[in-house]
N, CA, C and O atoms as a Tinker XYZ file with bonds, in Angstrom:
   364  protein
     1  N     31.823000  -10.476000    9.571000    73     2
     2  CA    32.449000   -9.773000    8.475000    64     1     3
     3  C     31.421000   -8.843000    7.830000    63     2     4     5
     4  O     30.260000   -9.213000    7.651000    81     3
     5  N     31.858000   -7.647000    7.487000    73     3     6
     6  CA    30.983000   -6.677000    6.845000    64     5     7
     7  C     30.932000   -6.910000    5.342000    63     6     8     9
     8  O     31.928000   -7.292000    4.727000    81     7
     9  N     29.767000   -6.678000    4.761000    73     7    10
    10  CA    29.604000   -6.869000    3.320000    64     9    11
    11  C     30.556000   -5.967000    2.532000    63    10    12    13
    12  O     31.067000   -6.364000    1.485000    81    11
    13  N     30.788000   -4.777000    3.028000    73    11    14
    14  CA    31.696000   -3.852000    2.357000    64    13    15
    15  C     33.112000   -4.391000    2.237000    63    14    16    17
    16  O     33.843000   -4.015000    1.320000    81    15
    17  N     33.504000   -5.264000    3.149000    73    15    18
    18  CA    34.835000   -5.869000    3.079000    64    17    19
    19  C     34.947000   -6.891000    1.951000    63    18    20    21
    20  O     36.050000   -7.234000    1.527000    81    19
    21  N     33.808000   -7.372000    1.468000    73    19    22
    22  CA    33.812000   -8.372000    0.404000    64    21    23
    23  C     33.682000   -7.753000   -0.986000    63    22    24    25
    24  O     33.987000   -8.399000   -1.989000    81    23
    25  N     33.231000   -6.504000   -1.042000    73    23    26
    26  CA    33.038000   -5.844000   -2.331000    64    25    27
    27  C     34.386000   -5.709000   -3.048000    63    26    28    29
    28  O     35.370000   -5.282000   -2.444000    81    27
    29  N     34.430000   -6.062000   -4.298000    73    27    30
    30  CA    35.624000   -6.042000   -5.152000    64    29    31
    31  C     36.682000   -7.071000   -4.753000    63    30    32    33
    32  O     37.810000   -7.020000   -5.243000    81    31
    33  N     36.329000   -7.995000   -3.880000    73    31    34
    34  CA    37.273000   -9.056000   -3.510000    64    33    35
    35  C     37.366000  -10.038000   -4.681000    63    34    36    37
    36  O     36.356000  -10.396000   -5.287000    81    35
    37  N     38.582000  -10.463000   -4.986000    73    35    38
    38  CA    38.818000  -11.401000   -6.088000    64    37    39
    39  C     38.322000  -12.785000   -5.695000    63    38    40    41
    40  O     38.487000  -13.221000   -4.556000    81    39
    41  N     37.710000  -13.470000   -6.662000    73    39    42
    42  CA    37.164000  -14.808000   -6.446000    64    41    43
    43  C     37.921000  -15.801000   -7.331000    63    42    44    45
    44  O     38.115000  -15.573000   -8.525000    81    43
    45  N     38.345000  -16.909000   -6.712000    73    43    46
    46  CA    39.047000  -17.981000   -7.415000    64    45    47
    47  C     38.248000  -19.270000   -7.319000    63    46    48    49
    48  O     37.539000  -19.508000   -6.341000    81    47
    49  N     38.374000  -20.096000   -8.347000    73    47    50
    50  CA    37.807000  -21.438000   -8.281000    64    49    51
    51  C     38.742000  -22.304000   -7.441000    63    50    52    53
    52  O     39.833000  -21.869000   -7.072000    81    51
    53  N     38.318000  -23.520000   -7.142000    73    51    54
    54  CA    39.129000  -24.436000   -6.336000    64    53    55
    55  C     40.474000  -24.733000   -7.003000    63    54    56    57
    56  O     41.478000  -24.948000   -6.325000    81    55
    57  N     40.482000  -24.742000   -8.342000    73    55    58
    58  CA    41.729000  -24.987000   -9.062000    64    57    59
    59  C     42.514000  -23.700000   -9.340000    63    58    60    61
    60  O     43.371000  -23.660000  -10.223000    81    59
    61  N     42.205000  -22.646000   -8.567000    73    59    62
    62  CA    42.904000  -21.364000   -8.546000    64    61    63
    63  C     42.876000  -20.615000   -9.876000    63    62    64    65
    64  O     43.854000  -19.974000  -10.258000    81    63
    65  N     41.756000  -20.703000  -10.568000    73    63    66
    66  CA    41.519000  -19.882000  -11.748000    64    65    67
    67  C     40.822000  -18.614000  -11.267000    63    66    68    69
    68  O     39.796000  -18.691000  -10.591000    81    67
    69  N     41.367000  -17.452000  -11.608000    73    67    70
    70  CA    40.740000  -16.191000  -11.210000    64    69    71
    71  C     39.466000  -15.999000  -12.019000    63    70    72    73
    72  O     39.495000  -15.929000  -13.248000    81    71
    73  N     38.337000  -15.915000  -11.298000    73    71    74
    74  CA    37.044000  -15.799000  -11.959000    64    73    75
    75  C     36.604000  -14.356000  -12.144000    63    74    76    77
    76  O     36.043000  -14.008000  -13.183000    81    75
    77  N     36.850000  -13.521000  -11.157000    73    75    78
    78  CA    36.422000  -12.130000  -11.235000    64    77    79
    79  C     36.353000  -11.514000   -9.866000    63    78    80    81
    80  O     37.050000  -11.937000   -8.943000    81    79
    81  N     35.488000  -10.486000   -9.730000    73    79    82
    82  CA    35.356000   -9.750000   -8.467000    64    81    83
    83  C     33.895000   -9.686000   -8.028000    63    82    84    85
    84  O     32.983000   -9.655000   -8.855000    81    83
    85  N     33.695000   -9.666000   -6.718000    73    83    86
    86  CA    32.361000   -9.529000   -6.131000    64    85    87
    87  C     31.863000   -8.109000   -6.372000    63    86    88    89
    88  O     32.566000   -7.140000   -6.083000    81    87
    89  N     30.651000   -7.988000   -6.901000    73    87    90
    90  CA    30.068000   -6.680000   -7.182000    64    89    91
    91  C     28.782000   -6.401000   -6.414000    63    90    92    93
    92  O     28.395000   -5.241000   -6.267000    81    91
    93  N     28.112000   -7.440000   -5.921000    73    91    94
    94  CA    26.867000   -7.222000   -5.187000    64    93    95
    95  C     26.479000   -8.507000   -4.478000    63    94    96    97
    96  O     27.149000   -9.532000   -4.605000    81    95
    97  N     25.378000   -8.437000   -3.724000    73    95    98
    98  CA    24.897000   -9.573000   -2.949000    64    97    99
    99  C     23.395000   -9.698000   -3.117000    63    98   100   101
   100  O     22.706000   -8.709000   -3.369000    81    99
   101  N     22.889000  -10.912000   -2.979000    73    99   102
   102  CA    21.451000  -11.147000   -3.000000    64   101   103
   103  C     21.055000  -11.662000   -1.623000    63   102   104   105
   104  O     21.646000  -12.611000   -1.108000    81   103
   105  N     20.059000  -11.032000   -1.042000    73   103   106
   106  CA    19.627000  -11.368000    0.315000    64   105   107
   107  C     18.210000  -11.912000    0.276000    63   106   108   109
   108  O     17.341000  -11.341000   -0.385000    81   107
   109  N     17.971000  -13.013000    0.981000    73   107   110
   110  CA    16.631000  -13.558000    1.140000    64   109   111
   111  C     15.964000  -12.759000    2.263000    63   110   112   113
   112  O     16.398000  -12.852000    3.411000    81   111
   113  N     14.917000  -11.975000    1.962000    73   111   114
   114  CA    14.299000  -11.135000    2.980000    64   113   115
   115  C     13.582000  -11.933000    4.081000    63   114   116   117
   116  O     13.417000  -11.437000    5.195000    81   115
   117  N     13.156000  -13.164000    3.771000    73   115   118
   118  CA    12.470000  -13.966000    4.775000    64   117   119
   119  C     13.408000  -14.358000    5.911000    63   118   120   121
   120  O     13.056000  -14.247000    7.085000    81   119
   121  N     14.592000  -14.812000    5.557000    73   119   122
   122  CA    15.543000  -15.248000    6.568000    64   121   123
   123  C     16.623000  -14.227000    6.856000    63   122   124   125
   124  O     17.467000  -14.433000    7.728000    81   123
   125  N     16.594000  -13.086000    6.099000    73   123   126
   126  CA    17.616000  -12.047000    6.231000    64   125   127
   127  C     19.010000  -12.654000    6.147000    63   126   128   129
   128  O     19.871000  -12.398000    6.989000    81   127
   129  N     19.211000  -13.468000    5.106000    73   127   130
   130  CA    20.471000  -14.169000    4.928000    64   129   131
   131  C     20.976000  -13.939000    3.501000    63   130   132   133
   132  O     20.196000  -13.954000    2.549000    81   131
   133  N     22.279000  -13.727000    3.364000    73   131   134
   134  CA    22.879000  -13.591000    2.039000    64   133   135
   135  C     22.886000  -14.970000    1.387000    63   134   136   137
   136  O     23.465000  -15.913000    1.926000    81   135
   137  N     22.242000  -15.085000    0.225000    73   135   138
   138  CA    22.129000  -16.378000   -0.446000    64   137   139
   139  C     23.046000  -16.496000   -1.661000    63   138   140   141
   140  O     23.488000  -17.594000   -2.000000    81   139
   141  N     23.332000  -15.382000   -2.310000    73   139   142
   142  CA    24.154000  -15.380000   -3.525000    64   141   143
   143  C     25.036000  -14.134000   -3.526000    63   142   144   145
   144  O     24.735000  -13.140000   -2.865000    81   143
   145  N     26.112000  -14.209000   -4.269000    73   143   146
   146  CA    26.860000  -13.004000   -4.560000    64   145   147
   147  C     26.953000  -12.847000   -6.070000    63   146   148   149
   148  O     26.975000  -13.825000   -6.816000    81   147
   149  N     27.006000  -11.587000   -6.502000    73   147   150
   150  CA    27.073000  -11.266000   -7.914000    64   149   151
   151  C     28.540000  -11.045000   -8.256000    63   150   152   153
   152  O     29.234000  -10.251000   -7.622000    81   151
   153  N     28.989000  -11.762000   -9.265000    73   151   154
   154  CA    30.388000  -11.772000   -9.643000    64   153   155
   155  C     30.544000  -11.213000  -11.049000    63   154   156   157
   156  O     29.885000  -11.673000  -11.981000    81   155
   157  N     31.419000  -10.217000  -11.205000    73   155   158
   158  CA    31.762000   -9.714000  -12.534000    64   157   159
   159  C     32.931000  -10.549000  -13.026000    63   158   160   161
   160  O     34.025000  -10.491000  -12.463000    81   159
   161  N     32.700000  -11.323000  -14.074000    73   159   162
   162  CA    33.699000  -12.268000  -14.563000    64   161   163
   163  C     34.805000  -11.593000  -15.357000    63   162   164   165
   164  O     34.573000  -10.615000  -16.068000    81   163
   165  N     36.007000  -12.128000  -15.225000    73   163   166
   166  CA    37.105000  -11.782000  -16.117000    64   165   167
   167  C     36.773000  -12.373000  -17.488000    63   166   168   169
   168  O     36.019000  -13.342000  -17.576000    81   167
   169  N     37.327000  -11.800000  -18.555000    73   167   170
   170  CA    37.005000  -12.273000  -19.907000    64   169   171
   171  C     37.334000  -13.746000  -20.104000    63   170   172   173
   172  O     36.535000  -14.481000  -20.684000    81   171
   173  N     38.492000  -14.187000  -19.633000    73   171   174
   174  CA    38.870000  -15.593000  -19.807000    64   173   175
   175  C     37.939000  -16.517000  -19.019000    63   174   176   177
   176  O     37.574000  -17.592000  -19.494000    81   175
   177  N     37.563000  -16.092000  -17.828000    73   175   178
   178  CA    36.649000  -16.890000  -17.010000    64   177   179
   179  C     35.271000  -16.961000  -17.659000    63   178   180   181
   180  O     34.618000  -18.003000  -17.625000    81   179
   181  N     34.830000  -15.849000  -18.249000    73   179   182
   182  CA    33.534000  -15.846000  -18.940000    64   181   183
   183  C     33.548000  -16.847000  -20.086000    63   182   184   185
   184  O     32.569000  -17.559000  -20.306000    81   183
   185  N     34.650000  -16.899000  -20.808000    73   183   186
   186  CA    34.746000  -17.849000  -21.919000    64   185   187
   187  C     34.703000  -19.287000  -21.409000    63   186   188   189
   188  O     34.045000  -20.138000  -22.008000    81   187
   189  N     35.404000  -19.566000  -20.301000    73   187   190
   190  CA    35.422000  -20.915000  -19.745000    64   189   191
   191  C     34.067000  -21.327000  -19.179000    63   190   192   193
   192  O     33.617000  -22.453000  -19.392000    81   191
   193  N     33.414000  -20.405000  -18.451000    73   191   194
   194  CA    32.172000  -20.747000  -17.762000    64   193   195
   195  C     30.934000  -20.632000  -18.648000    63   194   196   197
   196  O     30.003000  -21.430000  -18.534000    81   195
   197  N     30.931000  -19.636000  -19.530000    73   195   198
   198  CA    29.733000  -19.366000  -20.327000    64   197   199
   199  C     29.881000  -19.773000  -21.783000    63   198   200   201
   200  O     28.908000  -19.756000  -22.538000    81   199
   201  N     31.092000  -20.140000  -22.179000    73   199   202
   202  CA    31.317000  -20.569000  -23.552000    64   201   203
   203  C     31.650000  -19.454000  -24.516000    63   202   204   205
   204  O     31.930000  -19.718000  -25.686000    81   203
   205  N     31.628000  -18.200000  -24.053000    73   203   206
   206  CA    31.975000  -17.070000  -24.924000    64   205   207
   207  C     32.401000  -15.880000  -24.083000    63   206   208   209
   208  O     32.059000  -15.771000  -22.905000    81   207
   209  N     33.144000  -15.005000  -24.706000    73   207   210
   210  CA    33.554000  -13.762000  -24.041000    64   209   211
   211  C     32.458000  -12.717000  -24.236000    63   210   212   213
   212  O     31.787000  -12.710000  -25.269000    81   211
   213  N     32.271000  -11.840000  -23.260000    73   211   214
   214  CA    31.271000  -10.779000  -23.441000    64   213   215
   215  C     31.741000   -9.799000  -24.523000    63   214   216   217
   216  O     32.934000   -9.513000  -24.625000    81   215
   217  N     30.824000   -9.294000  -25.314000    73   215   218
   218  CA    31.204000   -8.372000  -26.394000    64   217   219
   219  C     31.273000   -6.932000  -25.922000    63   218   220   221
   220  O     32.344000   -6.325000  -25.955000    81   219
   221  N     30.182000   -6.386000  -25.495000    73   219   222
   222  CA    30.165000   -4.975000  -25.115000    64   221   223
   223  C     30.164000   -4.766000  -23.609000    63   222   224   225
   224  O     30.813000   -3.850000  -23.103000    81   223
   225  N     29.451000   -5.597000  -22.912000    73   223   226
   226  CA    29.336000   -5.436000  -21.457000    64   225   227
   227  C     30.131000   -6.509000  -20.753000    63   226   228   229
   228  O     30.552000   -7.500000  -21.348000    81   227
   229  N     30.321000   -6.285000  -19.477000    73   227   230
   230  CA    30.975000   -7.284000  -18.640000    64   229   231
   231  C     29.979000   -8.395000  -18.337000    63   230   232   233
   232  O     28.791000   -8.136000  -18.147000    81   231
   233  N     30.457000   -9.612000  -18.292000    73   231   234
   234  CA    29.595000  -10.738000  -17.939000    64   233   235
   235  C     29.450000  -10.798000  -16.420000    63   234   236   237
   236  O     30.440000  -10.743000  -15.691000    81   235
   237  N     28.214000  -10.911000  -15.954000    73   235   238
   238  CA    27.951000  -11.053000  -14.528000    64   237   239
   239  C     27.187000  -12.345000  -14.296000    63   238   240   241
   240  O     26.332000  -12.735000  -15.091000    81   239
   241  N     27.515000  -12.998000  -13.192000    73   239   242
   242  CA    26.846000  -14.241000  -12.829000    64   241   243
   243  C     26.463000  -14.202000  -11.359000    63   242   244   245
   244  O     26.989000  -13.406000  -10.581000    81   243
   245  N     25.546000  -15.070000  -10.999000    73   243   246
   246  CA    25.079000  -15.210000   -9.619000    64   245   247
   247  C     25.592000  -16.546000   -9.094000    63   246   248   249
   248  O     25.342000  -17.594000   -9.689000    81   247
   249  N     26.314000  -16.500000   -7.970000    73   247   250
   250  CA    26.920000  -17.691000   -7.387000    64   249   251
   251  C     26.369000  -17.881000   -5.976000    63   250   252   253
   252  O     26.298000  -16.925000   -5.204000    81   251
   253  N     25.980000  -19.106000   -5.635000    73   251   254
   254  CA    25.464000  -19.392000   -4.295000    64   253   255
   255  C     26.571000  -19.228000   -3.253000    63   254   256   257
   256  O     27.713000  -19.629000   -3.475000    81   255
   257  N     26.218000  -18.640000   -2.130000    73   255   258
   258  CA    27.204000  -18.462000   -1.065000    64   257   259
   259  C     27.649000  -19.801000   -0.484000    63   258   260   261
   260  O     28.735000  -19.891000    0.088000    81   259
   261  N     26.838000  -20.829000   -0.622000    73   259   262
   262  CA    27.232000  -22.147000   -0.113000    64   261   263
   263  C     28.408000  -22.729000   -0.893000    63   262   264   265
   264  O     29.014000  -23.705000   -0.451000    81   263
   265  N     28.743000  -22.139000   -2.059000    73   263   266
   266  CA    29.896000  -22.581000   -2.835000    64   265   267
   267  C     31.218000  -22.065000   -2.267000    63   266   268   269
   268  O     32.286000  -22.517000   -2.680000    81   267
   269  N     31.155000  -21.120000   -1.321000    73   267   270
   270  CA    32.375000  -20.544000   -0.760000    64   269   271
   271  C     33.043000  -21.545000    0.172000    63   270   272   273
   272  O     32.406000  -22.107000    1.063000    81   271
   273  N     34.331000  -21.756000   -0.048000    73   271   274
   274  CA    35.116000  -22.642000    0.801000    64   273   275
   275  C     35.942000  -21.849000    1.811000    63   274   276   277
   276  O     36.122000  -22.286000    2.948000    81   275
   277  N     36.455000  -20.657000    1.389000    73   275   278
   278  CA    37.353000  -19.900000    2.240000    64   277   279
   279  C     37.298000  -18.422000    1.871000    63   278   280   281
   280  O     37.191000  -18.073000    0.695000    81   279
   281  N     37.372000  -17.556000    2.882000    73   279   282
   282  CA    37.453000  -16.115000    2.660000    64   281   283
   283  C     38.625000  -15.585000    3.475000    63   282   284   285
   284  O     38.632000  -15.671000    4.703000    81   283
   285  N     39.611000  -15.041000    2.781000    73   283   286
   286  CA    40.743000  -14.366000    3.438000    64   285   287
   287  C     41.061000  -13.145000    2.601000    63   286   288   289
   288  O     40.240000  -12.232000    2.512000    81   287
   289  N     42.230000  -13.102000    1.985000    73   287   290
   290  CA    42.561000  -12.003000    1.078000    64   289   291
   291  C     41.745000  -12.092000   -0.207000    63   290   292   293
   292  O     41.555000  -11.094000   -0.903000    81   291
   293  N     41.273000  -13.279000   -0.511000    73   291   294
   294  CA    40.424000  -13.525000   -1.678000    64   293   295
   295  C     39.373000  -14.552000   -1.264000    63   294   296   297
   296  O     39.448000  -15.124000   -0.176000    81   295
   297  N     38.407000  -14.777000   -2.127000    73   295   298
   298  CA    37.377000  -15.785000   -1.886000    64   297   299
   299  C     37.716000  -17.005000   -2.735000    63   298   300   301
   300  O     37.919000  -16.894000   -3.944000    81   299
   301  N     37.777000  -18.159000   -2.097000    73   299   302
   302  CA    38.049000  -19.412000   -2.796000    64   301   303
   303  C     36.767000  -20.241000   -2.783000    63   302   304   305
   304  O     36.185000  -20.487000   -1.726000    81   303
   305  N     36.338000  -20.666000   -3.962000    73   303   306
   306  CA    35.156000  -21.506000   -4.062000    64   305   307
   307  C     35.540000  -22.970000   -3.919000    63   306   308   309
   308  O     36.701000  -23.329000   -4.117000    81   307
   309  N     34.601000  -23.798000   -3.584000    73   307   310
   310  CA    34.853000  -25.217000   -3.365000    64   309   311
   311  C     34.752000  -26.065000   -4.615000    63   310   312   313
   312  O     34.823000  -27.291000   -4.534000    81   311
   313  N     34.587000  -25.431000   -5.785000    73   311   314
   314  CA    34.460000  -26.166000   -7.035000    64   313   315
   315  C     35.486000  -25.673000   -8.048000    63   314   316   317
   316  O     35.898000  -24.513000   -8.032000    81   315
   317  N     35.885000  -26.585000   -8.928000    73   315   318
   318  CA    36.760000  -26.206000  -10.043000    64   317   319
   319  C     35.921000  -25.481000  -11.093000    63   318   320   321
   320  O     34.695000  -25.443000  -11.000000    81   319
   321  N     36.580000  -24.917000  -12.074000    73   319   322
   322  CA    35.863000  -24.235000  -13.162000    64   321   323
   323  C     34.899000  -25.201000  -13.840000    63   322   324   325
   324  O     33.758000  -24.838000  -14.124000    81   323
   325  N     35.337000  -26.403000  -14.098000    73   323   326
   326  CA    34.469000  -27.396000  -14.747000    64   325   327
   327  C     33.237000  -27.698000  -13.904000    63   326   328   329
   328  O     32.136000  -27.823000  -14.440000    81   327
   329  N     33.408000  -27.814000  -12.600000    73   327   330
   330  CA    32.283000  -28.108000  -11.692000    64   329   331
   331  C     31.334000  -26.924000  -11.577000    63   330   332   333
   332  O     30.141000  -27.116000  -11.341000    81   331
   333  N     31.837000  -25.711000  -11.737000    73   331   334
   334  CA    31.005000  -24.510000  -11.610000    64   333   335
   335  C     30.101000  -24.284000  -12.810000    63   334   336   337
   336  O     29.090000  -23.590000  -12.697000    81   335
   337  N     30.442000  -24.848000  -13.938000    73   335   338
   338  CA    29.697000  -24.581000  -15.180000    64   337   339
   339  C     28.192000  -24.769000  -15.049000    63   338   340   341
   340  O     27.440000  -23.996000  -15.642000    81   339
   341  N     27.734000  -25.730000  -14.320000    73   339   342
   342  CA    26.298000  -25.962000  -14.193000    64   341   343
   343  C     25.672000  -25.348000  -12.960000    63   342   344   345
   344  O     24.469000  -25.500000  -12.748000    81   343
   345  N     26.448000  -24.660000  -12.141000    73   343   346
   346  CA    25.913000  -24.178000  -10.864000    64   345   347
   347  C     25.778000  -22.669000  -10.754000    63   346   348   349
   348  O     25.345000  -22.161000   -9.719000    81   347
   349  N     26.143000  -21.941000  -11.813000    73   347   350
   350  CA    26.034000  -20.490000  -11.760000    64   349   351
   351  C     24.932000  -20.009000  -12.694000    63   350   352   353
   352  O     24.606000  -20.663000  -13.685000    81   351
   353  N     24.364000  -18.851000  -12.358000    73   351   354
   354  CA    23.294000  -18.272000  -13.167000    64   353   355
   355  C     23.815000  -17.016000  -13.843000    63   354   356   357
   356  O     24.323000  -16.119000  -13.170000    81   355
   357  N     23.697000  -16.938000  -15.156000    73   355   358
   358  CA    24.100000  -15.751000  -15.884000    64   357   359
   359  C     23.068000  -14.647000  -15.674000    63   358   360   361
   360  O     21.865000  -14.910000  -15.665000    81   359
   361  N     23.527000  -13.436000  -15.508000    73   359   362
   362  CA    22.614000  -12.299000  -15.338000    64   361   363
   363  C     22.585000  -11.445000  -16.587000    63   362   364
   364  O     21.873000  -10.442000  -16.633000    81   363
């Protein structure tokens, strides 16, 4: 699969909460492997995951690619919103 096919793809948690869209990728240069994707959160998802809505800018987070359970028309993660709270990095 090409990285361009994943750009702007909608991401859902395991409990089918729409989290946001893929905006970028992080690559480990040593292994030349995609390790994380950068997700622009929807306002409601930002409030659930980060505890607050973004004021002026969009909230972006870094999610490990190992959290991906399925990729088709959208990306489905293997964790619920509650489970994701401790596993994402705010940017």
